[in-house]
N, C-alpha and C positions, 0 to 999 in steps of 0.2 A: 668639629662643630658639630652639635644635636641635631636633631633632628626637627626639634620645635624651631630653632632657629634659620634651617634650612629654608622654612617653607615661607614660599613669596606670599602668603598671602599673612602673615604675619609680621615677618622682616624688610620683606623686600617693595620698597618704593617706586624701581624706577626697573624699566623692561627697554630692551633692543626689539627691533623685528621687521624681517622682511615680509613683507606680503604679497601675496599672488606672484611668485617666482615663476614664469613659465617656461618649462619644461619638456622635452623628449628623452622618454622612459621606454624601453625594451620591456616588455613583460611574456612568459611563458602562459600565460592562460589566456590567451585571445582576448582580445577588444570585445564588442558588443556580442561575439559568439566565441564560446569555448575554441581553444585550437592550441595545439603542443608544440606549432610552428613562434616561434619571438616575432610579434611584432611593436613595431615600434610605434608610439600613441604617446596624446598631449596630458600634460600633466599641470597640476597646479599646485605646486609649495608655497606653505607658509611659515613660518620657524621665527620662535621668541625666545631671549636668554630673559633671565634674572639679573641684574648686572646694574651693580654702583655704579653711576655716573655721576655721582659729585666731583671727582677730581677734575673730570674732563670740564662739568660744569664752571666750578670753578675757576681754573686756571686758563679757559678758553685753548687747552692744547690740542695739536691731536696727538701727541702722543700718547695721550690719555683716551683718545674717541675710539671706536668701533670699526674695524674697516669692512664697510658694508658691501663692496666690492669683492674683497678676499673672500668673504662668506658668502656671494651669489655665486661668484666664479666654480670657491670647492664645491658648492653642492653639485652644480653640474658636471665637474668633472666625476663625484662620485656615482653618479647615475648613469653618466653618457660610458661609464666603462662596462657595463654589468648587464645580466640579467635576471630578473626578477622573477618568480615564481607567482607571488601574490603582492596585491599594496601591503600584508602585512609583514611581508618582507623587507619590503622597499624601504618601511616606516623604523625598522629596524632597524638597517644596515644607515642609514642619515643617524639614527640614535646613539649607535655606538660610537660611528666617526666623528661627533662632535663631543660627546662625553669624554672622547678619548683627548680631542684637540684644546678644550676648554674644562679641564678636569675641578677648577674652582669656582665654576658658575653653582647658583644654588638650585636653579631648577632649567629645566628645556622644554620648550614645548614646540610639537610641529603637526602643523595639518598640511594633508596631502589628498587634491583630489583631480581623480579622473575624469575629464569630463568629456571625454568620445565612449563612454564604455557602456552605458545605460541604453536602452530601446524606447523607453517612454520618457525619462528623467533626463535632467542637467548636468547629472554628477552624482557618484557617489565618491566617499572619501571615509578617512580615517583620522582622528587626533586623539594623541596621547602625550600624558606628559609625565615628566621625570624627573624628582626631586635627587638630592644630591648624596643624600643617606640613604636610598633606598636601589637596591639592587637590579629592580626592576618596576617599572609603572606599577600601580594598584589597580587602576582601572583603563579602558579604554573608551573610544566613541567613534560608532558607526557610524553615517551620517548619510542619504538621500536625499537630494536636491531637486526639487519642483518635478515630480512624478504628476504629467499630465491622465488624466483619464476623465471618461463624460460618465454623469450619474443622475437617476428621474432622483431628485431633491428638490425639497420645498414643500409648500404647505397649497399654494394655487392652483387649480385646476390645470390652467395653461403648463406648469410647472412639471404636471405628473404626466404627461405625455410627450415633451421633449427634450431629451437628454441636457445636462449646463456640465460648462469645464468644471473642472474642480482642480488645482493646485496640491499636494501633496509633499509635506518637507517631515521626514521622518527623521528622530536621532534614537539610536541608542548606548546606552554607555553601560557598562557590563568590567565584572571583573576581566583584570587582563590574564590573556590564556595563550598560548600557543600551539594550539592541536590542528584540528584541518580549519584551513581558509573559509571565513563565512562564504556560504552560496547566494554571494548577491545578485547573479541572474535569475534562480530561482525565486528568490524571496521578492525581487522588482517584477516579474510576472503574478506573482501571489497578492502583490497592494494591486496588481493593476485589474490583473481580473475579477477584485473584489468589486471595485469601483463600478467597471464596465455593467455588471451585476445588479448594484445596487441600487434599491425604491427605498431611502430614509425618507423622512418628514424634516431631519433636522439636520443641522450639520452636525452639533454638538455627540446626536448618536451615528453618524457616520464615521466622524473622529475616533469614538470609542471601540467601534469596532473592527473600525483597521488596527488599531490598539492589540485589540486582541488576538488576530490573524496575525498579524508580524511574532507578537509575544507566541503564539500559540508553534506558529516557524519553528523558533529558538530554541522552546523546551529549555528556559535558562533562570532560574529563581532568582541569580545576582544582575539579570539588567533590569533597567529602568526605563522605560521609552516614552517617546516625546513624539507625540503626533500634533504637526499645524496643518489644515486642511482652509484653504482658503478658497470662495466663491466670489470667481471675479464677477458675474453678473446679477449679484445680487444688489449692489445702492450704485445708481447711476451717476451721482457724484462723487464716487471715492474709485478708488483703485479695486479694492475689493473689500468682504466681509471675511472675518478669519476667524476659527476655534482652533485653540492649543489645550491639547491633554496631556495629563503625565499618567502613565500608568506602570503597575508591575503583573507578573504573573498572581499576586495574591488575591489580587482586583477581581478577577473569574475564577476563583479558585470556587469549586461547589461548596457547600458547608458539609460540616461533618456530622455524623445521625448517629442514633444507636446504631448498636451490631446487627449483621442482616439476620433475617428468620432460618432455620434452619428447615422449612416447612419443606423446599425443594433438596433433593439429593442430588449430587454430583456421580451420574454414572460411569463415571472414570475413576473414583476413588476408590482408592483401597479397601476390602471390606471389612478388613479387623484395625481399621482406622475408623475415626469418629466423622460423618459422613455432612460434608460443608455446603455452602448455598454454591449454587452453580458463580458467583463471582471471588469464591473466597480465593483463590489462586491471586497473588498479585502477579501484574503486569507491568512492564515498563513502560506502558502508556496508562495508568491509571488515573485518573482524573481527582481521586481523592484517595485519603488512607481509610475513610470507613465508610461501610455501606449503608445505603437507604433503609429503613424499618421493615419494609414490606417488600414480597417476591409477588410480582404477576406473571404468567401465561398470556400471550397476546395472539391471538390466532388473523392473521394477516392474507386477504385476498385482492384479486383486483382482476378483471377480462374485458375493460375498457379502455383504450389509447392505448398509449405505452406502459403495459402493464411491471415489468421493470423497473421502469425508472419513478413508475407510482408509488412502487413498495418503498425504495431507496429513500425518495422524500420524506415518507411518512417516518421510517425509519431516523432520517436524521432530525423533523420537526418533533418526534414524540422528549427529543433533548433540547426543548426550548427553554433556557432560562426562565425559573421562576412558573414551567409550563403555563406562558403567556406568549400566545404568540402575537399579543399585538405591541407589547412594553420591550421584551428582550431584554430584561436586566434580571442581574440576580444570581443564583446560581441555578443549576438541574436539576427538578422533582421528580422527574422520571428518566434513570438511565438503562440504555440498552445493556446487558450484559452477557447473553448468546443469544445464538438463531441457527434455528433449524439448515437442514436442507430445504432448496426449493423446489416444488412439486406442476406439471400441468397438470390439469385433470378437467377431465367429460362434468359439464355442470349437474347441478342436483338437482330433483324437484322441477325446476322448470328449463328443459331440455335444448329448447329452441332460444341460445344465444354462446356467444363465444365460449371457449375454455379459458378456463381459470387459472392462474398461478397463483400457488396456495405458498404458504411457509408459516412460522411461527418462529416467536421473538421470549427472551425472558427478559422481562424490567427490575429492576428496584427504583423502589418510590415512598416517598412520602405522601402521597395522595389518598383519601382513604375512598374506596371503591366507587360512590359515588360520582367523588368530583373526578377518580383518572375515567370515568365511563365519559362525563362532561367532555374531557378535554380531548380522548382520540374523536370524538364525533365532532369536535372544533376542528382536529387535523384532516379527517373525511374532506370538510368541505372545501377544508384548502389546498387541498389536493388535488378537486374539482368534481366531489361525487355530490350529484344531484339527486335527487326524490323520483324511483320508476316507480313499480308494481314491485311484489314481495317477491324474494328471490330471485332479482331482476339482474340486469346488467350494472356495474357497476364499477367507477375508476379505481376505488380503494375500498376495503372494507377492515375492520379492525373492531374483533371482539373481546372480548375476558375472558376465557377459559377456564380458568381457577386464579386464585388469591389468596398467598397463602395457603391455609388448609380448611379456611371459612365455609360453608354454606352460607347462601344468602339468598333470597329470595324478595324482590319490591312488590309485587304484584298483590295485590286483595288475594284474601285465604280464597276466596269464589273460584278467583281463576287460576288458581298454582297449578291443576292438573291437566292443560294445555300446554304444550309446549310448543306451540305457535303465535304467542301474544307476547310479545316480548317489548313493544315497540316504546320507549319513553321508560321501559323498566331493566331490572339488572336481574339475571339468576346467576348464581356460580355454586358451583360448576354449572358449566351451557349444557342445557337440558337437551341437548342433540348431540352430546360429544359423544357417546358411545358409540351412534350410527355413523360416524361420519369418519371416514379412512383420512377425510386431506385433513383434520382435526387431527387425527389421533400419531400420523405416521408422522407430523414435523414435532409434536409434542416426545414422543421415542424418541426421535433422533437428540433430545436434549436432557429428557425426566422421563425416561424410561422406567425408573422405579418408585417415582409419587406415585401414592396412592390416592387415588378422586374421593374425597370425600361424598356419601353420600351414597356410593357404590361399592364401596370396598374392594377394589381391584387394583391392581397398579395399569399405569398407559403401558407395557410390555404386554399383561396381559389381556388387557381390553382388545389391542390392535389384534392379538394371535387368534383372541375370540372370534373377532369382527372377518378376517381373512380367509375362514372357514368357512365360515356361510357362502351358498350357492347365490350367483350374482352373474348379470349381465354386465354391469359396466366393465368399459375399456378398462383395459391397467393403466397404473398410474405410470408417469414419468418423471424423474427427477430433469434438471432441466440446469445449463450454466448459462446465463447471458454475457454476450461478450457486450462492450460499451462501444460507440462512436467516437472516435478523437480524428483530425482534430476537433473541437465543438466551435461549430458556428454563433454567434450571437445573432438571439434570434428576437422576436416580438416581444408583445407583451406577456407575460406571464404572472403568475401570482406573488403579492410582494411578499409572502414571505419567505419564497425560494431565495431571494437575495440575501436574507438572514442566515445560510448553512453554504457547506462547500457545495458548490455547483454541480448536480447530476446531470452524468454525458445523459443521452439520447441512445436507444438501443440499435446495435447492427446486426444480431442475431442472435440466436442462440443456437444452444447445441443441447439433445432428450439423449437420455437412455432410462430401458426400462427402470422401475424396482421389481423385488420377488412379486411375482403375476399371482393372484389367488390357486391354492392348489382347486379350486373345484372346477376353476376354467379350462382345467387336461390341456392347457396348449400352455407353451414356451412361447412367449414376445421374443420376440426378431432385438437385436442386439448389435448394433453398430462401433466397428471402431475404428474413430479419426485417423487422418496420417497426417502428424507432422513433416514438415521439411526443414533441412538444418542447411540457414545458409551462414558460412563463414566469411564474415567481412575481418578477417586478420590477414597477415602475412605468415603467419608460423600455424594454422590448425594441423592437428596430428591426421585428420582425416583424408585431406584435400589441398596442404598448401595454401599458396593464395589464390587458388582457383575464382574462387570469388570477391579477389580485395578489391578490386577497381568497381567500380559503380555502372560499367557498361555490364560488367559480367554479373554482378549481383540483380541487376534488373534482368538477364537473360536468363539466370538461373530461375530468379522469382516466375516468371513467366512460363517458362515449362512446366516447374513444378505445379502452379494452378491449373496448366493443362493435363496433365499428366494424374492430376486427383488430389494434391496436398486441400487440407482444409485449414491450414492456416501454415504461415512462416516464420522460424523461428532464429532473430537476427544473432546474432551472437559476435561482440568485437576486442573480446578478450579469452584467449586458447586459457583450455583447463590442463591441457596435459601436459604432464611430468617433466619438469624442466622449463616450461615457457616463459618466454621471458615478461617482467613486471610491465602493465602498462598502465598509466596514469590515469584519473577519472576525463581527467580533457582530451587526451588521446583515447579514450572512449567510446567517447562521446562523438569525436570527429569520425569515427569508423562508423559507427551507429546510427545516428540520428540524418543523415545525410541519404544513406538508405531508404530511412522511414519516410524520406521526403521524399522524396523519389518516389518512391512505388505509387505514393498518394497523390503525387502532382498527375503520373498519368493518364489518372481518369477524368483530371481537369481538361484534357486537352482530347476526350474521350466523347462520341455521339453514339445513341445507339443505330445499329443498322434498320435499313427499310422496314425489315420485317422485328423492330420491336426487339430485337436479340443483341446484348452487350455484345461487343467485341471482347476476343481475351486480351487484351491488354486492360479494359474497360473493368472487366474480370479481374482481371490482377490487383488492377487500383484499388477494389473493394475486397480483396480477398483479407480473413485475420491475420493477424501480424503481432508476436509475440518479441519479447527482450529478451533475451539470455544474458542477465548479468544480476549482479547482487549489490552493486551500488543503486543505493536510492539515486542520488542524484541522474544518473545514468536514467533511470528504469524512467521517473518523474517527467524527463527531456522528452524521451521519447514516446512517453506514451500523449505527450503533448502534443506531437509533433504526426504523431496515428496509427502507434501499436495499440493492440487491443489488450495486452495480456503481458506479463511480467512471469517470465521463467529462473526463479533465482536458487542457484543450485547448492548456496549455504543457508536457506531454508530461515532467511531473514539476521541470522547470526552473525554475520561476516564469515571472512576468510580463518580465522584462528580457531585453534584448538590445541590444549581442552577450552572452554568457553570461559570468557575472561571478563573483566569490567564493560572493556572496549566492544563486547560481544552484545552485551547489552543494552550500549548505546545504538547500536549497529540495529539494534532490533526494533529497537521502539520505531527509530529513522524508518526503518522501511514497512513495519505496520502502521504508524499515520500514513504514509504515502499512496500502502497501498488500499489504506478506510478510504482516504478521501478522493481518488480515480475512482474507487466504487468497477475496479478491471478484476479479472480473477488472476489467481497468482499457483505457481507450480511451487511445490515446495518439495525441496530433492532431502535426501539424505544423503550427509558427508559428515567428513571428520579431519578438516584440514587439507592439506595437498591430497589427491587423488589416489596416489600411491606407497601413502604412508598412514600407520592408525589403523592395521588391519587384526588385531587384536579383540575376538568377541568369549574370550573366555569368561567374562564376567558372568557370559547368558547360559553358559553349558548346561544349566537345569534344565534349559528347556528343549536340550536335543532330545532327540530320537534313537531308536533302537539302533541304528545307524550313523551315530555319530552328527543329524543333521538338524537343523534348527535352529542353531544359537545368532549366526547370521542376524535371521527372521525375526529373531525374538530382538536384535537390539533394533532392526531398524524401526517396528516397533514400540518400543518404549522410547529410544532418544528423538526419532521424526515425530510420534505420536507428541512427547511431552512440548515440541516446540509449537504443533501443529492446534494443541488445547491451550497453548500462552498466544497462539496469535487470534486466537477464535473468541476466547471466554474473556471478561474484564470489563472494564469499560477504555471502550475505543479500540474493540475487537472487530476485526476484520469480518465478512458474512462466511459464514459456512458454508456456503452453497458458491459461494469462486473460490474456493480452494480445491485445489486439484495435485495428487500424492508422488512422488518418484522414489521410489526404493533406493535409488542413484546408484544403478548398476556400473561397474566400471569404478567405482571412486572407495578408495578404502576398505577395497574388499579380495582377498583371495581368490586365485579361477575358483577352489569350490567353494567359494562364499559367492561368487558372481555366478556360477550354475544352480546353487541354491534357489537363490532370489527369483532366478527367472523359472525354472521348476514348478515353485510353488509360489507364486508372484500373486494367486488371489488372496492367498492367506494375509498376506499386507492389509488386507480391507476389508475381513471377512471376519465375523463376529468369533470370537471360539470356541474353537470342538472342543469336546467334551475332555481331550485328553491336555491342551492346553488350560483349561479350566481347573483344572487339579493337578497343575505339578510338582512336584516333588524338594524343596530347596528354596525353592522360589522365594523373593523377597518381600518380607511387610509391604512395602512400598509399590509393588506390582499395582497396574490398572488392572480392577475385576474385571473392566471389559477394554477391549481393543479400543483403544481413542481413535485408531485410522477408520475403524468400523466404515461402513458405508459410502468413503470419500473417492471421487475418481479415481483410476489408476493409470499413470503414465509409465510407459516402460521406454527405455533408450540405450538400447545395447549395438545399434550401426556399426560397424567398424571396430569397435574396440577393440583393447592389448587382450584381453583375457578368449576374445577368438582366436589370436593369431595364437595365442600358449597353446589351445586344443591342438591348432591343424600342425602346431611345431613337434605332436606329438604322435610316432609312430602307431601304429594300426596292432592291435595286443590282444589276446587272445593264444591257444597253442597252436604249433606249430604245422599242424595238418590246416590249409587252406585259412590262415592265419592274414596272407595279403602281403602285398611287397612294400604298399605304401612306410616309409621311413620316415615322414615326416617334412615340412618344409617350412622357408622362414615368408611371411606376408607383407606385404605394405600396407595400407587401412581400404585403399582402393581397390584391395583385390580380395576383400570377407564381406562380399554383399551377396556370394549364397551362402557364407557360414550365416552372416547375419538374418539370412532369410528361415534357418532352422530356428533361430532365436524371437524371429518378429511371429511366426507359426505358432509355439509353446504362448508366446505371450495371447495372441490372440484368444486361445482355447485357455486359457486363465480367467478369461472375461476383460482383461486390459482394454481402457476405453480410448487408448489413446497410442499411438507407437510412433517416434522420434526417428527418422530413418533420412538417409543423404541422400538415395537411389529412388527417387519415388515411384518413377515408372514399374519398375519390378518389384521393387517392396510392395507396390501398393496390388501386384497381383499376386504375391503372397496372402497378403491381407482379404483381398478378396476372396479367392478359395479355401483360405482357411475360414471365413466367416461362415463361407456355404456350409462349410463341415460343419462348424462348433456353434455358431449361432444363429 
């Protein structure tokens, strides 16, 4: 029988259905919360056959009729005997059984709804139809039924003050696939959060942006989305007013434009290759295949309110569709493609005001300079800038400091000799660029080789000249801001903020000095922060299951905070060689409850009579990091209260060599990190920790002692991932990246010692020797792509320390000592860890990750006193 004859739409007029069969099904992915423990739960199942009923109709004979009772009981028997890992697995099982029992049917459709699995909606479900001639369905449809949220929606004054209930139904039809199951919990949370934060005038705009949110989450070009949003309070005599929209990713794709200008060169590009624009490297999250035609450098500053949140809001608003903050339709005309590090600086010109946070970004745009300036001014107002005095405090400041390689001055000719008369005018390059370290230094992070027009010197050269000049200015500090989670729904905000992913408030920030001015004649003190290691696993390499239970985890956390930890790193998946596989659901159930329990401690605490928070309250507000390479676990942990992500795979997932799956994993982790605006530790690794230790391809970097190849491998391999994470559309902010060379991961004993001994070279500029290596490939970056990033070293209790301790003392017979080497457990290696930590501090590490916080904290303090 041909496919055309099998198609029910053309040949079949009759159907037999069973509607809304109530069953209890056991799922191993949890119910409203993830869980690896099977949980029976309510399911409503409907199915239909394309079946010719003409014989039964003509004869009225039961022999030709379908036995509905048999169909229903058979379905109950199938689902009652098994546990299913996902909704998709249940649908496939039902499909397979009935296809075998009824091989002659033209088509079979199954629709399954889980009615007790959403937090905010009535049901989550899946519908698939298989034709007889097909090996598998062509497409599948997921649906979310009646997600209820509250939004500011409407045009009347009273509608702008109080939220109204809205009901959302979402249907996702996409090409049939049996990869990773749809992460429906995270998607539901995204939809709900978007509703709660939204402030639209029309239901049409809200429905379209909900569609955009869902499609951006899916990143599936085959998906067609239908969103229905009803407003029950809209019409007095009606149940509701409703808008339905149908969208695909193409409806939200930016328009393509001419190739990007090459005026700004990429400092990491090999010197023998053509020098591309900062966005030239393709990234997994790039939103368009072609760049916008111009590149501009924008200086960003803030010293009022939540400085870090204001800056992130401004950068997100930069990418408003059509560069229009009001209409919010069309494609972005400004796209952020690179960011600098972030700095805290003393105010210039007017000193009696708070310190500034300064940074810069590179954008691609099709706006001309004056139009771009006008757009920036609108963003300043949207973020909250108000007029003060000249050079006074501001919530946000956005300045165009360069645009391609043009020279532009819109002031009347008679006023062009003055550098203090810019109101309403535009001068490119910025007239005070050469005197402002807080502008030159961020530019040097991104475009050090850019020749500033009208000056004729590179950014790097101008910065070098400036820092050689005598100055009484305080040293600049690089900063890492940490957001506060979980976020609370606050009061009225700018209506524009509802149109971008919600920006979290700032919990705190870390600061570390940049290179001081030589003229100051002194070295600025450097602090090494302590990250405590909390293994919420039953098989940790270092401490077994010592902190696996929730009370033990809380006890360790409280002790670590009391002993000086600045952040607690919580992991639910052991990275030791041979560790058992842990599903995402199991990892979630290990990590998230710990995060929640720590945060909930603070809600039960009150300040002491003297105003000082108790130890438990301080523990509840301490910074938390989630140690995971899975974006689902990272996202849920941050929403629960974590402030940082520690990814041992640097976004690429556990596979090595990298493959197509790695690219998908990278894109998802990058997007989640970008949306959450959290710092991320990106670590060098090559798959399983005990494998892939050959660095001979980097032997060109070895010195006369045969050392250097491993460090070069870290710089090249981790550097490529960091560049890919930071640069291009959708990149994470440079100031949120911390790098870890991966001590103990895919390195020999000598390789690990090499990394610790010279770990400063991982994030330093190339030495003269490294600048002129013989035999280096032409593709080698001419600058260290990891230069300037904060450095984390995690050597605590690792096996390479045990390997050192197994070796007997060397030397000649005379006075060689009698130590013959010994085996050590991980928890017996804290003294050995102390030596590695001391070396890391001497090398300038910004963070050390340890298990024994009290004693290793003492090592950090004394080492800092010696070397910092």
